[in-house]
Biopython code that builds the backbone (N, CA, C, O; Angstrom):
import numpy as np
from Bio.PDB.StructureBuilder import StructureBuilder

atoms = [
    (1, "MET", "N", (-23.186, -35.614, 17.683)),
    (1, "MET", "CA", (-22.702, -34.447, 16.912)),
    (1, "MET", "C", (-21.223, -34.203, 17.225)),
    (1, "MET", "O", (-20.824, -34.223, 18.389)),
    (2, "PRO", "N", (-20.410, -33.973, 16.185)),
    (2, "PRO", "CA", (-19.002, -33.652, 16.450)),
    (2, "PRO", "C", (-18.881, -32.259, 17.035)),
    (2, "PRO", "O", (-19.594, -31.347, 16.617)),
    (3, "SER", "N", (-18.007, -32.087, 17.977)),
    (3, "SER", "CA", (-17.848, -30.771, 18.621)),
    (3, "SER", "C", (-16.985, -29.868, 17.749)),
    (3, "SER", "O", (-15.835, -30.181, 17.442)),
    (4, "LEU", "N", (-17.569, -28.739, 17.360)),
    (4, "LEU", "CA", (-16.829, -27.777, 16.542)),
    (4, "LEU", "C", (-16.049, -26.829, 17.439)),
    (4, "LEU", "O", (-16.501, -26.514, 18.540)),
    (5, "PRO", "N", (-14.896, -26.371, 16.994)),
    (5, "PRO", "CA", (-14.141, -25.395, 17.808)),
    (5, "PRO", "C", (-14.910, -24.086, 17.913)),
    (5, "PRO", "O", (-15.423, -23.576, 16.917)),
    (6, "SER", "N", (-14.985, -23.563, 19.087)),
    (6, "SER", "CA", (-15.738, -22.325, 19.283)),
    (6, "SER", "C", (-14.998, -21.153, 18.647)),
    (6, "SER", "O", (-13.768, -21.131, 18.638)),
    (7, "PRO", "N", (-15.734, -20.180, 18.118)),
    (7, "PRO", "CA", (-15.070, -19.026, 17.467)),
    (7, "PRO", "C", (-14.349, -18.123, 18.448)),
    (7, "PRO", "O", (-13.610, -17.228, 18.037)),
    (8, "THR", "N", (-14.556, -18.349, 19.768)),
    (8, "THR", "CA", (-13.899, -17.486, 20.749)),
    (8, "THR", "C", (-12.525, -18.003, 21.124)),
    (8, "THR", "O", (-11.853, -17.420, 21.974)),
    (9, "ASP", "N", (-12.093, -19.113, 20.488)),
    (9, "ASP", "CA", (-10.758, -19.630, 20.789)),
    (9, "ASP", "C", (-9.697, -18.630, 20.318)),
    (9, "ASP", "O", (-9.835, -18.062, 19.235)),
    (10, "PRO", "N", (-8.657, -18.408, 21.099)),
    (10, "PRO", "CA", (-7.593, -17.476, 20.666)),
    (10, "PRO", "C", (-6.839, -18.044, 19.481)),
    (10, "PRO", "O", (-6.611, -19.252, 19.421)),
    (11, "PRO", "N", (-6.450, -17.208, 18.543)),
    (11, "PRO", "CA", (-5.689, -17.690, 17.379)),
    (11, "PRO", "C", (-4.301, -18.138, 17.787)),
    (11, "PRO", "O", (-3.805, -17.790, 18.858)),
    (12, "GLU", "N", (-3.684, -18.918, 16.910)),
    (12, "GLU", "CA", (-2.338, -19.402, 17.201)),
    (12, "GLU", "C", (-1.360, -18.221, 17.268)),
    (12, "GLU", "O", (-1.454, -17.303, 16.452)),
    (13, "PRO", "N", (-0.439, -18.229, 18.209)),
    (13, "PRO", "CA", (0.539, -17.140, 18.284)),
    (13, "PRO", "C", (1.477, -17.162, 17.090)),
    (13, "PRO", "O", (1.887, -18.226, 16.625)),
    (14, "HIS", "N", (1.807, -15.999, 16.607)),
    (14, "HIS", "CA", (2.717, -15.907, 15.463)),
    (14, "HIS", "C", (3.743, -14.814, 15.724)),
    (14, "HIS", "O", (3.515, -13.916, 16.533)),
    (15, "GLN", "N", (4.865, -14.899, 15.035)),
    (15, "GLN", "CA", (5.936, -13.928, 15.222)),
    (15, "GLN", "C", (5.779, -12.776, 14.240)),
    (15, "GLN", "O", (5.611, -12.990, 13.040)),
    (16, "GLY", "N", (5.835, -11.556, 14.757)),
    (16, "GLY", "CA", (5.758, -10.385, 13.883)),
    (16, "GLY", "C", (4.353, -10.155, 13.373)),
    (16, "GLY", "O", (3.425, -10.880, 13.731)),
    (17, "PRO", "N", (4.199, -9.139, 12.532)),
    (17, "PRO", "CA", (2.886, -8.817, 11.974)),
    (17, "PRO", "C", (2.475, -9.844, 10.929)),
    (17, "PRO", "O", (3.329, -10.524, 10.360)),
    (18, "PRO", "N", (1.175, -9.964, 10.669)),
    (18, "PRO", "CA", (0.734, -10.883, 9.609)),
    (18, "PRO", "C", (1.296, -10.462, 8.263)),
    (18, "PRO", "O", (1.416, -9.265, 8.002)),
    (19, "PRO", "N", (1.644, -11.410, 7.398)),
    (19, "PRO", "CA", (2.246, -11.059, 6.101)),
    (19, "PRO", "C", (1.328, -10.198, 5.241)),
    (19, "PRO", "O", (1.789, -9.281, 4.561)),
    (20, "LYS", "N", (0.015, -10.496, 5.272)),
    (20, "LYS", "CA", (-0.892, -9.727, 4.425)),
    (20, "LYS", "C", (-0.939, -8.268, 4.866)),
    (20, "LYS", "O", (-0.935, -7.361, 4.034)),
    (21, "THR", "N", (-0.984, -8.048, 6.178)),
    (21, "THR", "CA", (-1.020, -6.673, 6.672)),
    (21, "THR", "C", (0.277, -5.948, 6.335)),
    (21, "THR", "O", (0.257, -4.780, 5.946)),
    (22, "PHE", "N", (1.393, -6.632, 6.481)),
    (22, "PHE", "CA", (2.693, -6.022, 6.185)),
    (22, "PHE", "C", (2.799, -5.681, 4.706)),
    (22, "PHE", "O", (3.261, -4.597, 4.350)),
    (23, "LEU", "N", (2.373, -6.607, 3.837)),
    (23, "LEU", "CA", (2.434, -6.347, 2.400)),
    (23, "LEU", "C", (1.499, -5.214, 2.012)),
    (23, "LEU", "O", (1.822, -4.397, 1.150)),
    (24, "ALA", "N", (0.337, -5.170, 2.654)),
    (24, "ALA", "CA", (-0.607, -4.090, 2.349)),
    (24, "ALA", "C", (-0.017, -2.742, 2.762)),
    (24, "ALA", "O", (-0.182, -1.746, 2.057)),
    (25, "LEU", "N", (0.667, -2.714, 3.902)),
    (25, "LEU", "CA", (1.283, -1.467, 4.362)),
    (25, "LEU", "C", (2.387, -1.028, 3.414)),
    (25, "LEU", "O", (2.465, 0.142, 3.041)),
    (26, "VAL", "N", (3.243, -1.971, 3.023)),
    (26, "VAL", "CA", (4.331, -1.648, 2.097)),
    (26, "VAL", "C", (3.774, -1.181, 0.753)),
    (26, "VAL", "O", (4.279, -0.230, 0.157)),
    (27, "PHE", "N", (2.726, -1.862, 0.285)),
    (27, "PHE", "CA", (2.151, -1.485, -1.012)),
    (27, "PHE", "C", (1.500, -0.112, -0.948)),
    (27, "PHE", "O", (1.592, 0.657, -1.905)),
    (28, "SER", "N", (0.837, 0.215, 0.178)),
    (28, "SER", "CA", (0.200, 1.525, 0.290)),
    (28, "SER", "C", (1.252, 2.636, 0.319)),
    (28, "SER", "O", (1.083, 3.679, -0.312)),
    (29, "VAL", "N", (2.336, 2.400, 1.057)),
    (29, "VAL", "CA", (3.410, 3.403, 1.103)),
    (29, "VAL", "C", (4.050, 3.559, -0.273)),
    (29, "VAL", "O", (4.313, 4.676, -0.718)),
    (30, "TYR", "N", (4.298, 2.435, -0.944)),
    (30, "TYR", "CA", (4.922, 2.474, -2.269)),
    (30, "TYR", "C", (4.015, 3.178, -3.276)),
    (30, "TYR", "O", (4.483, 3.982, -4.083)),
    (31, "SER", "N", (2.725, 2.879, -3.228)),
    (31, "SER", "CA", (1.797, 3.500, -4.177)),
    (31, "SER", "C", (1.668, 4.994, -3.908)),
    (31, "SER", "O", (1.537, 5.784, -4.843)),
    (32, "SER", "N", (1.705, 5.388, -2.629)),
    (32, "SER", "CA", (1.611, 6.817, -2.322)),
    (32, "SER", "C", (2.856, 7.549, -2.817)),
    (32, "SER", "O", (2.753, 8.659, -3.340)),
    (33, "ILE", "N", (4.028, 6.939, -2.658)),
    (33, "ILE", "CA", (5.268, 7.556, -3.135)),
    (33, "ILE", "C", (5.253, 7.652, -4.660)),
    (33, "ILE", "O", (5.639, 8.672, -5.229)),
    (34, "VAL", "N", (4.803, 6.579, -5.314)),
    (34, "VAL", "CA", (4.761, 6.579, -6.781)),
    (34, "VAL", "C", (3.767, 7.623, -7.293)),
    (34, "VAL", "O", (4.048, 8.320, -8.268)),
    (35, "SER", "N", (2.617, 7.733, -6.645)),
    (35, "SER", "CA", (1.628, 8.711, -7.098)),
    (35, "SER", "C", (2.145, 10.133, -6.883)),
    (35, "SER", "O", (1.924, 11.004, -7.725)),
    (36, "PHE", "N", (2.828, 10.374, -5.770)),
    (36, "PHE", "CA", (3.366, 11.712, -5.504)),
    (36, "PHE", "C", (4.460, 12.062, -6.507)),
    (36, "PHE", "O", (4.477, 13.169, -7.045)),
    (37, "SER", "N", (5.376, 11.121, -6.761)),
    (37, "SER", "CA", (6.442, 11.395, -7.728)),
    (37, "SER", "C", (5.866, 11.539, -9.129)),
    (37, "SER", "O", (6.352, 12.347, -9.920)),
    (38, "GLY", "N", (4.830, 10.759, -9.442)),
    (38, "GLY", "CA", (4.183, 10.902, -10.746)),
    (38, "GLY", "C", (3.537, 12.274, -10.889)),
    (38, "GLY", "O", (3.575, 12.869, -11.966)),
    (39, "TYR", "N", (2.943, 12.780, -9.808)),
    (39, "TYR", "CA", (2.344, 14.112, -9.845)),
    (39, "TYR", "C", (3.405, 15.183, -10.044)),
    (39, "TYR", "O", (3.205, 16.136, -10.798)),
    (40, "VAL", "N", (4.548, 15.020, -9.355)),
    (40, "VAL", "CA", (5.643, 15.994, -9.504)),
    (40, "VAL", "C", (6.189, 15.972, -10.928)),
    (40, "VAL", "O", (6.414, 17.023, -11.529)),
    (41, "PHE", "N", (6.401, 14.774, -11.463)),
    (41, "PHE", "CA", (6.899, 14.663, -12.837)),
    (41, "PHE", "C", (5.888, 15.224, -13.832)),
    (41, "PHE", "O", (6.275, 15.814, -14.840)),
    (42, "TYR", "N", (4.594, 15.044, -13.557)),
    (42, "TYR", "CA", (3.562, 15.587, -14.434)),
    (42, "TYR", "C", (3.614, 17.109, -14.438)),
    (42, "TYR", "O", (3.525, 17.741, -15.491)),
    (43, "CYS", "N", (3.759, 17.692, -13.248)),
    (43, "CYS", "CA", (3.836, 19.165, -13.163)),
    (43, "CYS", "C", (5.095, 19.675, -13.861)),
    (43, "CYS", "O", (5.043, 20.672, -14.582)),
    (44, "LEU", "N", (6.220, 19.000, -13.652)),
    (44, "LEU", "CA", (7.454, 19.428, -14.306)),
    (44, "LEU", "C", (7.344, 19.295, -15.823)),
    (44, "LEU", "O", (7.790, 20.174, -16.561)),
    (45, "GLY", "N", (6.755, 18.203, -16.282)),
    (45, "GLY", "CA", (6.586, 18.014, -17.718)),
    (45, "GLY", "C", (5.655, 19.060, -18.316)),
    (45, "GLY", "O", (5.897, 19.566, -19.411)),
    (46, "LEU", "N", (4.583, 19.380, -17.585)),
    (46, "LEU", "CA", (3.650, 20.394, -18.070)),
    (46, "LEU", "C", (4.339, 21.761, -18.134)),
    (46, "LEU", "O", (4.164, 22.510, -19.094)),
    (47, "TRP", "N", (5.126, 22.073, -17.094)),
    (47, "TRP", "CA", (5.842, 23.352, -17.080)),
    (47, "TRP", "C", (6.856, 23.396, -18.219)),
    (47, "TRP", "O", (6.998, 24.425, -18.880)),
    (48, "TYR", "N", (7.563, 22.287, -18.456)),
    (48, "TYR", "CA", (8.557, 22.240, -19.526)),
    (48, "TYR", "C", (7.905, 22.404, -20.888)),
    (48, "TYR", "O", (8.423, 23.127, -21.739)),
    (49, "VAL", "N", (6.779, 21.745, -21.103)),
    (49, "VAL", "CA", (6.094, 21.830, -22.401)),
    (49, "VAL", "C", (5.566, 23.244, -22.636)),
    (49, "VAL", "O", (5.694, 23.787, -23.733)),
    (50, "THR", "N", (4.976, 23.827, -21.609)),
    (50, "THR", "CA", (4.418, 25.172, -21.794)),
    (50, "THR", "C", (5.526, 26.200, -22.021)),
    (50, "THR", "O", (5.336, 27.153, -22.775)),
    (51, "HIS", "N", (6.671, 26.018, -21.383)),
    (51, "HIS", "CA", (7.757, 26.981, -21.565)),
    (51, "HIS", "C", (8.545, 26.720, -22.846)),
    (51, "HIS", "O", (9.201, 27.625, -23.362)),
    (52, "THR", "N", (8.488, 25.499, -23.361)),
    (52, "THR", "CA", (9.225, 25.198, -24.580)),
    (52, "THR", "C", (8.406, 25.555, -25.814)),
    (52, "THR", "O", (8.911, 26.191, -26.739)),
    (53, "ILE", "N", (7.148, 25.146, -25.825)),
    (53, "ILE", "CA", (6.303, 25.404, -26.997)),
    (53, "ILE", "C", (5.760, 26.826, -26.957)),
    (53, "ILE", "O", (5.808, 27.547, -27.954)),
    (54, "GLY", "N", (5.249, 27.219, -25.810)),
    (54, "GLY", "CA", (4.660, 28.550, -25.697)),
    (54, "GLY", "C", (5.742, 29.562, -25.486)),
    (54, "GLY", "O", (5.458, 30.754, -25.366)),
]
sb = StructureBuilder()
sb.init_structure("model")
sb.init_model(0)
sb.init_chain("A")
sb.init_seg("    ")
for serial, (resi, resn, name, xyz) in enumerate(atoms, 1):
    if name == "N":
        sb.init_residue(resn, " ", resi, " ")
    sb.init_atom(name, np.array(xyz, "f"), 0.0, 1.0, " ", f" {name:<3s}", serial, name[0])
structure = sb.get_structure()
């Protein structure tokens, strides 16, 4: 039987955070900022429409 590498072997050392984790963090921050600014623009637009038409 060929010897398989045990799952307890330490992973290869790498520099900095993993790219997937870093991209996920950047995307979560970006999406939160976009959703917050979208909410603010929605409130401003709603206030503008109600004060202009009404």
